[in-house]
C-alpha positions in Angstrom: 0.0 -0.2 -0.3 2.8 2.3 0.8 4.5 1.5 -2.6 1.8 2.1 -4.2 0.9 5.5 -2.5 4.6 6.7 -3.5 4.1 5.7 -6.6 1.1 7.8 -7.1 2.9 10.7 -6.1 5.9 10.3 -8.2 3.7 10.0 -11.3 0.9 12.6 -10.3 2.8 15.6 -11.5 4.0 14.5 -14.5 0.0 13.5 -15.2 -0.8 16.9 -14.4 1.5 18.5 -16.7 0.5 16.4 -20.0 -3.5 17.8 -18.9 -2.0 21.0 -18.9 -0.1 20.7 -22.2 -3.8 19.5 -23.8 -5.7 22.4 -22.8 -3.5 24.5 -24.9 -3.4 25.5 -28.5 -0.4 24.6 -31.1 1.1 27.3 -33.3 -0.5 25.4 -36.3 -3.9 25.3 -34.5 -4.1 28.8 -34.0 -2.7 29.7 -37.5 -5.7 27.6 -38.8 -8.0 29.4 -37.0 -6.8 32.8 -38.0 -6.6 31.5 -41.7 -10.6 30.2 -41.5 -11.5 33.7 -40.1 -9.7 35.7 -42.6 -11.6 33.8 -45.1 -14.9 34.3 -43.5 -14.0 38.1 -43.6 -13.4 38.2 -47.0 -16.6 36.7 -47.8 -18.6 38.9 -45.5 -17.1 42.1 -47.0 -18.7 42.2 -50.1 -21.9 40.8 -49.1 -22.0 43.7 -46.6 -20.9 46.4 -49.2 -23.6 45.1 -51.3 -26.2 45.4 -48.9 -25.4 48.7 -48.1 -25.4 49.5 -51.9 -28.8 48.1 -52.0 -30.0 50.4 -49.1 -28.6 53.4 -50.9 -30.3 52.9 -54.2 -33.8 52.4 -52.4 -33.3 55.4 -50.2 -32.2 57.5 -53.8 -35.3 56.1 -55.5 -37.7 57.3 -52.5 -35.9 60.8 -52.0 -36.3 61.2 -55.7 -40.2 60.4 -55.3 -40.6 62.7 -52.7 -38.9 65.6 -54.3 -40.9 65.3 -57.8 -44.2 65.1 -55.3 -43.1 68.5 -53.6 -42.7 70.1 -57.2 -45.9 69.2 -58.0 -47.5 70.6 -54.7 -45.3 73.5 -55.6 -46.6 73.9 -59.5 -49.9 73.8 -58.0 -49.5 76.5 -55.2 -47.7 78.7 -57.5 -49.4 78.4 -60.6 -46.0 77.6 -62.6 -45.0 74.5 -63.9 -41.7 72.5 -62.1 -39.2 70.8 -64.7 -37.4 67.7 -63.8 -33.9 66.8 -65.7 -31.0 64.8 -65.2 -27.7 63.6 -66.8 -28.0 60.0 -68.1 -25.6 57.9 -67.0 -24.6 60.4 -64.2 -26.0 60.8 -60.9 -27.0 64.8 -61.1 -30.3 66.3 -61.4 -32.5 69.3 -60.8 -35.8 70.2 -59.8 -36.7 73.9 -60.9 -39.2 76.4 -61.9 -39.9 76.1 -65.6 -39.1 78.8 -67.7 -40.9 78.9 -70.8 -41.0 82.8 -71.4 -44.7 83.8 -70.8 -44.9 82.7 -66.7 -45.0 86.6 -65.6 -48.3 86.9 -67.1 -49.8 84.5 -64.5 -47.4 84.2 -62.1 -48.6 83.8 -58.3 -46.7 84.7 -54.7 -43.8 82.2 -55.1 -43.5 81.8 -58.7 -40.2 82.2 -60.7 -39.9 84.7 -63.2 -37.6 85.9 -66.3 -37.2 89.6 -66.4 -34.7 92.0 -68.0 -32.9 92.0 -64.6 -32.6 88.0 -64.4 -34.4 85.3 -63.0 -36.6 86.5 -59.9 -38.9 85.1 -57.5 -42.3 86.8 -56.7 -43.9 87.5 -53.5 -47.4 88.3 -52.1 -47.4 92.2 -51.2 -49.7 93.9 -48.9 -52.1 95.2 -51.4 -53.0 91.5 -52.3 -50.9 91.7 -55.6 -47.7 90.1 -56.9 -43.9 91.5 -57.0 -40.8 90.4 -57.7 -38.4 90.2 -54.7 -35.0 87.8 -54.5 -32.9 86.5 -57.4 -32.9 82.7 -57.1 -30.4 80.5 -58.8 -30.7 76.9 -59.5 -29.5 74.7 -57.1 -27.9 71.1 -58.6 -28.9 67.9 -56.6 -27.3 64.4 -56.7 -28.1 60.8 -56.1 -25.1 58.6 -54.1 -22.3 58.3 -55.6 -22.5 54.9 -56.7 -26.0 55.1 -58.0 -26.6 56.6 -61.3 -29.8 57.6 -63.9 -29.6 54.3 -66.3 -32.4 56.0 -68.4 -34.9 58.7 -68.3 -37.9 57.6 -70.8 -40.3 60.6 -71.3 -43.3 60.0 -73.7 -43.5 63.6 -75.4 -47.3 64.8 -75.8 -48.6 67.6 -77.3 -48.8 70.1 -74.5 -45.2 68.8 -73.4 -43.9 69.6 -77.3 -45.3 73.4 -77.0 -43.9 74.0 -73.7 -40.4 72.7 -74.9 -40.8 74.6 -78.0 -42.0 77.8 -76.4 -38.7 77.2 -74.1 -36.6 77.4 -77.4 -35.5 74.1 -77.5 -36.4 71.6 -80.3 -39.2 69.3 -79.3 -39.8 65.8 -80.6 -42.9 64.4 -82.5 -45.9 64.2 -79.8 -46.4 60.7 -78.9 -43.1 59.5 -79.7 -40.6 58.8 -76.5 -37.7 61.5 -76.1 -34.3 60.2 -77.2 -31.4 60.0 -74.4 -27.7 60.2 -75.1 -25.4 59.4 -72.2 -24.0 62.2 -70.8 -26.6 64.6 -72.1 -29.6 66.0 -70.5 -32.7 64.1 -70.2 -35.8 65.5 -71.8 -37.7 67.7 -69.8 -40.2 65.8 -67.2 -42.8 68.7 -66.4 -44.9 68.9 -63.6 -48.0 71.0 -64.3 -50.2 73.6 -62.0 -53.5 71.7 -62.6 -51.6 68.3 -60.7 -50.9 66.2 -64.1 -47.0 65.6 -65.4 -45.0 64.1 -68.4 -45.6 60.4 -68.6 -42.2 59.1 -68.1 -40.1 56.3 -66.4 -36.7 57.0 -64.5 -34.8 53.8 -64.0 -32.0 54.2 -61.6 -29.0 51.6 -61.1 -26.3 51.0 -58.6 -22.6 49.4 -59.4 -23.7 45.9 -58.3 -26.3 46.0 -61.3 -29.7 46.2 -59.4 -32.3 48.3 -60.9 -35.5 50.3 -59.6 -37.8 52.3 -61.7 -39.9 55.6 -61.1 -43.0 55.3 -63.2 -45.0 58.8 -63.5 -47.9 58.9 -64.7 -49.0 61.9 -66.5 -53.0 61.8 -66.2 -52.5 62.2 -62.1 -48.9 63.6 -61.8 -48.3 60.7 -59.2 -45.3 58.2 -59.2 -44.7 54.7 -58.0 -41.6 52.8 -57.9 -40.8 49.4 -58.7 -37.8 46.6 -58.6 -36.7 45.2 -61.9 -34.4 42.4 -62.9 -30.9 43.1 -62.1 -28.3 43.1 -64.8 -24.9 42.2 -65.2 -22.6 44.9 -63.5 -20.1 44.5 -66.3 -22.8 45.8 -68.6 -23.1 49.1 -67.5 -21.8 52.3 -68.2 -19.3 54.3 -66.4 -21.2 56.7 -64.4 -20.6 60.1 -66.0 -18.7 62.7 -63.9 -20.6 65.9 -63.5 -18.3 67.6 -61.2 -19.1 71.3 -61.0 -22.0 70.9 -63.8 -25.6 71.8 -63.2 -28.5 70.3 -65.1 
């Protein structure tokens, strides 16, 4: 019995050390774990970027829809049409009062008119009339950096063609879609004081090929958005740089 106890005391430290060694990790095991983590991180980063880009596309669509709605309300409020124009295959656009040359005849408070002194905004006077107040310059807007206007198709009707002609531009034949050229300004999308608008479809795309369309119905002037089938990103045109340019 004493011999057995002596042998157990002699072997116990050795057994403890072996158990302690088995509780650790070898250098090879640590390197293997790090390699697996690096692979998983490499797979997760593109997925995260894609999710962020998808969210930006949706936000750009919703923001543009809200701005078109605000422009429609502004047109009905002031009695002056508003116009949306954008750079095809770019991400810059503008929504401004439509200046065709005769808006000063029926201008109401808040309308923007062209005078000999330049572009001015009108305001209501104490007597109830309308007078010019301050100069109002155009303000350029832009989508998120990885979102672009893939196409902007407007259906030119007789009213739209007449307004375009009055502004001095060449109008397409009524009933035909206005052509769009990469890097150029889109045909005017007009929002009229009676609540109607130009019938149009605006397609936005992100760098991953996801697409969404804003469809504007001319009879009501209201817009809806739909998701379109994604396309191969390699087939997308390069986003046109419009630094310093105003649509």
